[in-house]
C-alpha positions, 0 to 999 in steps of 0.5 A: 499499499503506497497511497497518499496520506489524508489530511489526518495527520500521519508518519510512516517509518520501516522496522528493520529486521534480522533472523540471529542464529533463528530469533528474531531482532528489531530495529529501533531507534531511541529519540534525541534530545533532552526529555527523552535521555534518561527514558530507557524501557517504553521509548523506544520507536520505529525509525518514522516520521511525518509524511509531507503533503503528496508523499506517498507512503512508502516513499516516506517511510524509506526517506525518514529511514535514511534520514534518522540512520543514515541507512537506505535499506534494500530489499522486500518490503513488507507492509505492517498495516496502519497504528493509530497512537495515543494522540490521534496519529496514524503510523504506517510501518513497512518491515523488510529484512536488513543488517545494519551496524549500529554503531554507524548511525548518522541522524538528522537533527532538530533546534530547540530551545534548550534549558527552557526559556533561556533563549539558546537554542541547541540541535540535538539528534533525532534518534541519539542511539540505535540497537538490535532487540529480541521480540520479547525484550522488543516489546518492553523498550518500544512505545506502548502505541508502535507494540503492535507492529512487533507481533505483525511482524512476527504474524507475517514471518510465522506464515513464510 
């Protein structure tokens, strides 16, 4: 499904996966910036971002993944559907089997005033680190609204 997004705010992303010694692992990114610095369980995310007006969903997912990791995955993209997040945003996710050395992550940055009300602007990476997790550990690390994609990936791969 590579349809254009509706007027509702939507994000698209890629869930990279690999099989290591028969175990399924997924790549998750830890959000950068001062608000996420000390958060771990329930804070990690599928690399994703906002879909631009008129942009195809899969194209947005691939663009965002590359911007947040510096890696352009190749392979067969498996549509895992969409899920409404707790704050109402719709997230579309595709899975793709690929490998990535997490030491080589190169994320784009965002600027914000920090410390608050200081008048100073600082740059922070969108993803400050990435790591591979087995599905059971990934379930504790990932944002609650994105856990459904782990189940969908596992179910899809079990039918192969």
